[in-house]
N, C-alpha and C positions, 0 to 999 in steps of 0.2 A: 798680691793678691790679699784683697780688704778682710776684715775678719766675716764680715756679711755673707762674702761670696765660700769660704771655708766652710763654712755652716750648712749653705745651701749643695756644696758637692758632697759632704757629708753626713744629707739624709738622703742623697737621691742617692750614694751606693748601698746605703743603709736598707734603704725599700728593695733595690735589685736581691741584698746578699737573704733577705727575708724572703723574697719571691723564689731564689732558687732555690733557700732551705727546705720551705713549707711547700712548696708547689710543685713534684716531681713532674708532672707533665712538663712544664715549662724547663728546668733543668735537661730534661730531655730532648723537647726541640730545639735547644742551643745545640746540645751535642751532636744531635745529628745532623743539622744546619736546616731543620725544617722551618717552613712558616708557620705559626698558627693561621687557622683557618679565619675566614673573614668576610662575609654574604657577600657574594658578590665576586670572589677572588677564586681563579681556577680551580683550589683545593674545593670550596664549597657545590663548585658544578658537577660534582663527582658523588653528590648526595641519590637516595633511591627510592622510589616514590609507590607506594603499593595503592594495586590497584585490582578493579574486578574484568576479566572477559570471558566471549564467548566465542566457540567454533563456529564461524561460518557453516551454515550446511543449507542446501537446496530446500524449499520447501511450496507449498499451495500461496500464494497472496492472491487475495482477493478484494476487491476497488465496490465498498457498496455505499449503498444509500441509506441512509436511517428516518424512518417519518413514525408516524402513529395511525393506527386507527383503533376497529372497535370489532367485535366478537355479534357478529346476528345468526337468526335463527337461517336455518335455509327454508323452511318458510314457516306463516304465522298469521294466524287472523285471529279478529274476534268476534265471538260465537253468538251469531245474535238471528230472529227466529224470522221468516218473512212476515210474517199475519199478527195480529194484534190478540191477544186470549188470555183469558187465567191456567196461569203453567198449574197443571195437575201433577206431573209428574217431572222427577229429576234422578237420572239412572246412574250419573255416575260420582265417582270419589276425587274431592280433587286433588292433585298432582300425582293422579295414576296414566300408567299409558292408556290409547285408546286408539283402538283400530280403523283402517277408514269405514265409514258405513254405520260406525255404531251408534246406536240411538243413545242420545245425551241427555233428553229434556222432551218434554212432550205438552202442550196448549188443549184445552178441550175443543174436544171438534163432534163434539153430540148433537149437534144440531146436522152438522154436515155428514155423518153415519147416518141419521134419520132421513135425510134428502136422498142421500144413494142406494139406501134399500128402496123408496120408492119410487128412483127410474129403476133400479134394477127389475124391480116387479112388472115392470111393462116391457121390459125386452121381449118375453117370450110373444106375449100378445102382437105386439110391431113385427116381429118374424113371422107368426102364422098368417097375418095379412100381406106379406111380402107376396109368401109364399100361395095363396090363394089368387091373388091378383097375377103373379106369374103364371099360374096354370091358366087362367083367364085371358090374359093376355094369348097365350100359347094356340089357345081356340077362336080366335081374333071377337072374344065374348066383352073385352075391353079395349080401352083407348089406351096408345101409347104414356100418353100423358096422366090417363087414373093411374096406370101401374107405377110409372115415375117420382108423383106424389106419394103415394104409399112410400115406397123404396127412400124417398128425400126424408120423410116423417123417422122411418124407422134410423137413420144415419144420424140424423138432428137427436136423437135417444142415446147413440152409443158415444154423441160427442159430449152431450151435458153431463152423462157418467162419467169420461177422462177429465173435464171438466169439474165435476165435485171432487175427485180422484185427486187430484192433483191440489185443487185445496186443502184435502185433509192432508196431504205429503207437506206440505208450508207449515202444517201446527205440530212437525215432528224437526227437532235438529238433531243432524248425523253431523258424525267426524268426514270434515270433508279430507280428510290423510290421515296416513297416520303420525301420533307425534303425543305429548306430554301437553296433559291439561290442567290449568291454570287454579286459583280459587275464587269459587263459583260467587257470583255477585248478587243473587238474589234466592228465595225460598219461595216451598210449594206453597200455593196457594195465593203467590203474586199475579199482580195484572202488568203483561210484557207486552210490549210496540217492535214494531222494526227499529228502533233506536236504541231499544233496552240492549246491555252488554250484558250477557249472561257471564261468559269465561271465555279466555283467549287460549288458544291451542299452538301450540310452537312445537314444529320437528328441529332435533337436537340431535337427531345420527348422525348429521354433516350440520356443519356450521358455515356460514359467510364470512369473510375478512373481509374485511370495507375498510379501504383505505385510497389514499391519492400521492401522486409523486406532481413534484414538482414539472413546468410545461418543460423545461429544458432536458427534462428524461424522459418526456412524453413517449419519443421517438424508440425508447431499448426496451418499451411495458409489452412483452405480447401473450397473447395465449397460449396456456401450454406449462411458461416457464414455473419456475419454484421458487417460493419463497420463503423467508424464515418468519415465525414472530414468536416473543417471548412473553410472560407475564410471569409475575410471582406466584407463589401457590403457599399454601396453606403453614406451609414449615417455615415458609421468608423465604427460600430458596428459589431462584431466578431460574425457570426452565423454559424450552427450545423446542419450538414445531414448527414442521414442513405445514405449505401448503400450495394449492395448484390454482394458477390464475386460471380462470374460464372466461369473465367478458370484462370490457372497457368502456367508458360509456364514450358516445360517440365525437366527442369534442371538450374541446379544454373550456373548465368554466370560467367566463369573463368574471366574476367576482374576485375568486381567489387564484387565477392563473394555474390550476392545477388542473390533472386528470385523475378523475374520480376510477380506481380498479377494485375489483371482486376477485377473490379466491376459495379456494373451497379447501375447508378439511374434514376428516372422514372422522367423526366424533363415538363412534362405534361402543366404546366403553363409557360413552358420557362422562369423562371426568371433567369437561371443560364445559362452564357456561356461557348461555350466552349474556350481552350487556359488560362483560368487561372491556377495558381497554388495555391496549398492548400497543410494544412496540414492534416494529416493522423493518424488516433488514432484507436490502434487494442485493445480490448480485449483480450488477454490473459488467465486470469485467475479472477474470479467473486466469491466475496465470499460473502453469504448473514450474516447476522446479525454478521458481525463483530464487534468486539470491539479491537478501536485501540486512537493512541495517536500523540499529530504535537510532529514531530521530534526535534523540539527547545525543548522541556519539558521534554528529556531524557536526564540523567547524565550519562555518561560511567563512571564506578568507579571500577580501581583494574577488567578487567574483566567483571561487569554485569552494567547493562542497570536498573538506580533508576530514579521513578520518585517518586514524594510527592504528599501526598492527604491531603487536609484538613478536620482536623478530629474535633469538639470541640475547635474554636476555635486555633489549632498549626496545624502545618506543621510537616507531618507524611513518613517518606522515606518508600517506599515498591522497590521491584528487580521484574519487569518482564520480562518473555521471548517473544522476540520478534521474528516476519513471514514477512508477506507482508509489503515491502515497496512499497510507491509511494514518485511524490514529495515531499508532505507536510507532510505528516501522517504513521505512523507504528504500524503497526498488536502487538496487545498485546495478546496475547496468553496465558501467567499466570498472576497471581497477580493481575487484575482489574476483576472489574465486573461492570454491567449497574447501574446505580445510583449513583456511586463513583464522588466524588468533588475531580479534579484531578487540581493542579495549573500550570498554563502558563505561567506566568509572575514572574520573578528576583529568580529562578532557581538556579543560583550561590550562590544566599546567603542565600539559606535555611538550617537550620537545624532541627535534631532532633527535637521536641517538642518549635521550635521558633513558636512563637505568631503573627498571622496571621492574618490580616482583608481582604477581599475580595472588591476590588475597582468595580468590571463588574464581571459579572457570564455571561457566554455562554450557 
């Protein structure tokens, strides 16, 4: 044996002796005859994976269509006079609630009032003429034609009175329905015409929810069905409300290929204001006692949908048949039962028979 070989053997023996002296774990392995675990060895496959899991429970599962919409007043109108003239009085306060028929503003009607008095003063005389002619006609003292001429004059006078009264009514602006009146657009003394907007009146005790759905789902929308809409409140939190569909457009829009729909919401407390932009949710299908899993718990594998259950401290793969899908969950038609423990985290690291420990159970 050459001198170099003797030095190599001496160095190797020295390394082994030092390892045995300074590394007790190695000495223990040599004493017991166990192998040192390496990645991929049978010993390393005995590792434990920490996971999160949930207990499968039946629940209500809904297939929803989400769209956007607007809140509109149940009724809304721009208040304008039917005739022209000088505004002599404004009786309403901006932003107040008014009843139907409340007098809101008035145009100068002095000439019409004078004309009405003139006509009304002639009524008594016209009635007397008709009475006298009728008495004479009964005695055959006058002809039928003479009597009818006087009667016609009397009826014409009454018609003229009705016409002037109607013209006077046009000088009064009255609330067409109960509602809240908006900001005033002119003052007393201003000249108003039929095109002059005085204010806006809106009925907000009920609100219309205006939205549209794609033509694919148009056949699923029916009168009387309940929809949900949500919007952000003053505190920054999103709130959800229910409304009932009461009207559908007669056909699909050619421009947007959607069906316009309106629902009604009771706003008796006046918490919501028209004009808000909202998100509308429509339940197309609802399944009671559905079994579902989070979408991230499913592993697509060769055309199959695989999930892992926790059984006896180990992960066990199960094939499921999927059904209804929502934004976060998928219905399991077969393969799962209520009470099963589903592993929902670390699913890509799972293997059949892998030892697992549940950190958090939902």
